[in-house]
C-alpha positions in Angstrom: 29.6 -17.8 -1.2 28.6 -14.4 -1.1 26.0 -13.9 -4.1 24.5 -10.3 -5.2 23.1 -8.1 -7.7 25.3 -5.0 -8.8 24.2 -2.8 -11.6 23.4 -5.3 -14.7 25.0 -7.9 -13.3 24.7 -10.8 -10.8 27.9 -11.4 -8.9 30.0 -14.5 -7.1 32.2 -13.6 -4.1 34.4 -16.5 -2.4 37.4 -16.2 -0.5 38.6 -19.2 -2.5 39.3 -17.7 -5.4 40.5 -13.6 -6.0 38.4 -12.5 -9.0 34.2 -12.1 -8.5 32.3 -14.3 -10.9 29.5 -13.3 -12.8 26.5 -13.3 -15.1 23.7 -11.1 -16.5 21.4 -9.9 -14.5 17.8 -10.8 -15.0 14.8 -11.1 -12.6 13.9 -14.5 -13.4 17.5 -15.8 -13.3 18.2 -14.1 -10.1 15.1 -15.0 -8.5 16.1 -18.6 -9.1 20.1 -18.2 -8.5 19.4 -16.5 -4.9 17.1 -18.8 -3.5 20.3 -22.0 -4.3 24.0 -22.1 -2.0 26.6 -21.8 -4.5 30.2 -22.6 -4.0 33.3 -22.7 -6.0 35.0 -26.2 -7.5 38.5 -26.9 -8.9 38.6 -28.6 -12.4 40.7 -32.0 -12.0 44.6 -31.3 -13.3 48.0 -32.6 -11.6 49.1 -29.5 -12.2 47.5 -26.8 -9.6 47.9 -23.9 -11.8 46.2 -25.4 -14.4 42.9 -26.1 -12.0 40.2 -23.6 -12.9 37.6 -22.3 -10.7 34.1 -23.1 -11.3 30.8 -21.8 -9.5 28.6 -24.8 -8.8 25.6 -25.7 -6.8 24.5 -28.9 -4.9 21.1 -27.9 -6.3 19.3 -30.3 -4.0 21.3 -33.2 -4.9 21.3 -32.5 -8.5 25.2 -30.7 -9.0 24.6 -27.6 -11.5 28.1 -25.5 -13.0 26.7 -21.8 -13.3 27.5 -21.7 -16.8 24.8 -24.5 -17.5 23.0 -23.4 -15.4 22.5 -19.9 -17.2 22.6 -21.7 -20.5 19.5 -23.7 -19.6 18.1 -20.8 -18.3 18.4 -18.6 -21.8 18.4 -21.4 -24.2 15.5 -24.0 -22.6 15.8 -27.7 -21.2 15.3 -28.6 -24.4 18.3 -27.3 -26.1 20.5 -28.4 -23.5 19.1 -31.8 -23.8 20.0 -32.0 -27.5 23.3 -30.3 -27.1 24.0 -33.5 -24.4 22.9 -35.9 -27.1 25.5 -34.1 -29.5 28.2 -34.4 -26.9 28.5 -30.5 -27.1 29.6 -28.7 -24.1 29.3 -25.2 -23.5 32.3 -23.4 -23.8 33.8 -20.2 -22.2 34.8 -18.6 -25.3 37.0 -16.3 -23.3 38.5 -19.2 -21.5 37.3 -17.1 -18.4 35.3 -19.7 -16.2 33.9 -17.3 -14.0 33.0 -15.2 -16.7 29.6 -17.2 -17.2 27.9 -14.1 -19.1 25.0 -15.3 -22.2 27.6 -13.6 -24.5 30.9 -15.8 -23.3 28.9 -18.8 -23.7 28.4 -21.1 -26.5 27.5 -24.6 -27.2 30.6 -26.1 -29.5 31.5 -30.3 -29.4 33.2 -31.6 -26.8 36.4 -32.6 -29.2 36.8 -28.6 -30.4 36.1 -27.6 -27.3 39.3 -29.4 -25.8 41.6 -28.6 -28.9 40.3 -24.9 -28.4 41.6 -24.9 -24.8 45.0 -27.0 -26.0 46.0 -23.8 -28.6 44.1 -21.0 -29.4 43.3 -20.5 -25.8 47.0 -20.6 -25.1 48.1 -18.5 -28.3 45.4 -15.8 -27.8 47.0 -15.0 -24.1 50.7 -15.1 -25.3 49.7 -12.0 -28.1 47.9 -10.0 -25.5 50.8 -7.4 -25.3 50.4 -6.8 -28.9 46.5 -7.0 -29.2 43.9 -8.5 -27.7 41.5 -10.7 -29.9 38.1 -12.1 -28.2 34.9 -13.6 -29.2 31.8 -12.9 -28.1 28.3 -14.4 -29.0 24.9 -12.0 -29.0 22.0 -14.0 -27.5 19.1 -12.1 -29.7 20.8 -12.5 -33.6 22.6 -15.5 -32.6 25.7 -14.2 -34.4 29.4 -13.9 -33.2 31.8 -10.6 -33.4 35.6 -10.9 -33.4 36.7 -7.6 -31.2 40.3 -6.8 -31.5 41.9 -4.0 -29.4 45.5 -3.1 -30.1 48.3 -2.2 -27.0 50.7 -1.7 -30.4 50.4 1.4 -32.8 48.3 0.2 -35.6 46.9 1.2 -38.9 44.0 0.4 -41.3 44.5 0.5 -44.9 41.2 1.7 -46.4 41.9 0.5 -50.1 38.2 2.5 -51.5 40.0 5.8 -49.9 43.5 5.5 -50.7 44.0 6.1 -47.1 45.9 4.7 -44.2 44.4 5.1 -40.5 45.5 4.8 -37.3 43.2 2.1 -35.7 42.6 1.5 -31.6 39.8 -1.3 -32.3 38.4 -3.5 -34.9 35.4 -5.6 -35.3 34.2 -8.5 -37.1 30.5 -9.7 -37.5 30.1 -13.4 -38.5 27.1 -15.3 -39.0 26.3 -18.3 -36.1 29.0 -20.6 -37.0 31.5 -21.1 -34.9 34.2 -23.0 -36.5 34.5 -20.5 -39.3 34.9 -17.8 -36.2 37.7 -19.6 -34.5 39.5 -20.5 -38.1 39.3 -16.7 -38.5 40.2 -15.6 -35.4 43.6 -18.3 -35.7 44.4 -16.5 -39.2 44.2 -13.3 -37.6 46.7 -14.0 -34.6 49.0 -15.9 -36.9 48.9 -13.4 -40.0 49.5 -10.4 -37.3 52.3 -12.4 -35.6 54.0 -13.4 -39.1 53.5 -10.8 -41.4 52.1 -7.9 -39.1 49.0 -7.6 -40.9 45.8 -9.5 -42.2 43.8 -9.1 -44.8 40.0 -8.8 -44.3 39.2 -9.8 -48.0 40.6 -13.0 -47.0 37.9 -14.0 -43.9 34.8 -15.0 -43.8 33.3 -11.9 -42.1 29.3 -10.7 -43.0 31.1 -6.8 -42.4 33.3 -5.2 -40.2 33.7 -1.6 -38.2 37.1 0.2 -37.3 37.4 2.4 -34.8 40.6 5.0 -35.3 42.9 5.9 -32.6 43.3 9.3 -31.5 47.1 10.4 -31.2 46.6 14.2 -30.0 47.8 14.8 -26.4 47.2 17.5 -24.6 50.4 18.6 -22.6 48.7 18.8 -19.4 47.6 15.0 -19.3 51.0 13.4 -20.6 51.4 12.1 -17.4 47.9 10.8 -16.9 46.3 7.2 -17.6 43.1 8.5 -18.9 43.0 11.5 -21.4 39.7 13.6 -21.7 39.6 15.3 -25.3 36.5 16.8 -26.1 34.5 15.3 -23.0 35.4 11.8 -24.4 38.0 9.6 -22.4 40.9 8.0 -23.8 43.5 5.4 -22.5 47.0 6.7 -22.6 49.1 3.8 -24.4 52.6 5.9 -23.7 51.8 4.9 -20.0 54.0 1.5 -20.6 51.7 -0.7 -17.5 48.2 0.1 -19.2 47.2 -3.1 -21.6 44.1 -4.0 -23.0 42.7 -7.6 -22.5 39.2 -7.5 -24.4 37.0 -4.8 -26.1 33.3 -5.2 -25.9 31.3 -6.3 -29.3 30.5 -3.1 -31.2 26.5 -3.2 -30.6 25.7 -1.2 -33.7 26.8 -4.3 -35.5 23.9 -6.2 -33.9 20.9 -3.8 -33.7 20.7 -4.3 -37.5 19.7 -7.9 -37.7 16.6 -9.8 -36.7 15.6 -11.7 -33.4 16.2 -15.3 -33.8 16.1 -16.1 -30.2 14.2 -14.7 -27.2 15.4 -15.9 -23.7 13.3 -18.8 -22.2 11.7 -18.0 -18.7 
């Protein structure tokens, strides 16, 4: 396996899988990773299609998966021990086993990890043609964010100003209570599927942000996958093969909150 730094990421490349593995670049973390040999293992499953790839190191006789290695780097050995004692596991929030960014990793009960994988992670992928919903956790503030990017036309009703606004993305900020975040994520999916809308007043978020859609289409760019308006790039959703699978958190929602944790280096 080839391991190298590109921009602000540490990348893991293997001929055993088509996708790259990755985590956030941190000088101290990189100095640890580059001294170890890494490989790919596959989860146990009779159905080969359900076997997931994981990056691991033999670590001189003490095998460790990358996602656990990354969590120990950021949270410290004592937190890893506490998690194990409580029968908590490191969950990949996106259910993508090669995505080991700290914003994609979270301690949750083993039972919840199993039920999430058997239901939410499956349903979330099933609705991607209409909208992509993802969960992220900010390490510094320990707050969660649900992000939604719409692949089908959608609108937001601004009751205060009595306006209907076309929207492209929706962001909801949450306290560090994962079950609540997961429950609201499932509610959003259910309501959008069954009713075509969801009521934000019935959710448990701290605050939210809406990014409106731009429906102005310059005639000379109508066949281009990217449209540039006033120097900003927009995806041309009229081209049928364009589909978003994720949008990152809206960072300004995190910025106003105090630091809860500093990395344990």
